[in-house]
Structures are given as C-alpha cells and as structure tokens.
N, C-alpha and C positions, 0 to 999 in steps of 0.2 A: 193819111198814109195807109196804103194797102199793105197788109202783112200776111205772108204765107208761112206755114209751119208744117213740118213733117213729124207727126206724132210717133211715139215709140211704145210698143207693147199693147196696142189696142187695135180694134178692127178698122177704124177710120184710117185713111191713107194720107189725108191732107186736111188742114184747117186753115181757112183764110178769113180775114176780117179787116175792117177799116178801124183805125184808131186816130182820133183827132182831139187834141187838147185833153187827153185822158178819158175820152168817151169812146166806147166800143159800139160798132154797128156793122150791119151786113155780114154777120157770121155765117159761114158756109162750111159744112163738113163734107168730105168726099169719102163715101163708104161708111161703115158703122151701122148702128140701129137707126134707120131713117126717121121713124116717128119721134123717138126720144130726142134725137139730135136736132130735129126741126123745132121741137118744143124748147130745148135749151137755147137755141138761136133766138127765138122770139122773146124768151124771158130776159136775156141779157141785152137786147138791142136798146141802145140809147142810155145805158147805165154807165156808171163810173167804173172804169176798167180795173183799177186796183181793188176796189171793193168786191167786184165779181171774182177776180183771181183769188183773193183771200178766202172767199166763201167756198169756191170749188176746189181749192188746193187740198190734196190728200184724199179726195173721193175715190173709192175703189170699185172696180167691177169684178166680182167674183174673187178668184185667187190671183188675179193679174198683178196686184200691187199698184195699179193705176187705173184710169178710166179715161174715156174721151173728155169728160168734164175736167179731170185733173190735167190732162194734156192741154186743154184749152187754157187752164190757169197758167201752165208753164209757157204757153205761147204768148199770153198776155204779158207776163213778167218780162219775157224777151222783147216784146214789142215796146213796152214802156222804157226799157233800157235803150233801145234803138232810137225811140222818139226823143229821149233826153239828149242823146248825142247829136241830134240834128238841130237842137235849139241854139 
C-alpha cells in the first residue's frame, strides 16, 4: 500500500512510502535536507515499520519540537493504522 503524508512543522512538504505486511520501503521526502533524508530513506528501507517508528519518534530538529524523522514516525503510525483497517 502506498502512503502519502503531509508533515507539519518541518522543511519537508511530503513524505511517501510503501508499507506491506508491516515492512516499509520506497521512502521519499519532498523538500527538506536532501542528503540527510536520502540517508534516512536508505536506512529504513526493508525494515519493520513499527520498530522504525518507535526509534525515530520524538527526534527533534533544533527548536522545532519535531523533525522530518519524527514526522516519518507519525506517518508510519498512521499508515499502520490504515493498513490494519484494510485487513
């Protein structure tokens, strides 16, 4: 299932990824710190979504109170809920 998320309070404008049977892949960030977000995308590819979300949840960028990684965690939690509803 392809999932799109609009992050709040960060530089990236959109996060999209595939989630199938709890595994995350093909993570793409639109906007934000290009090099860092490409690295995050590579690091999480093929990993268990809940584990990734729990690891990244609460990560902050400066004084924003959130970060692109934290927003990815929120997106993953939302996607897991949506995936559960389709079962």
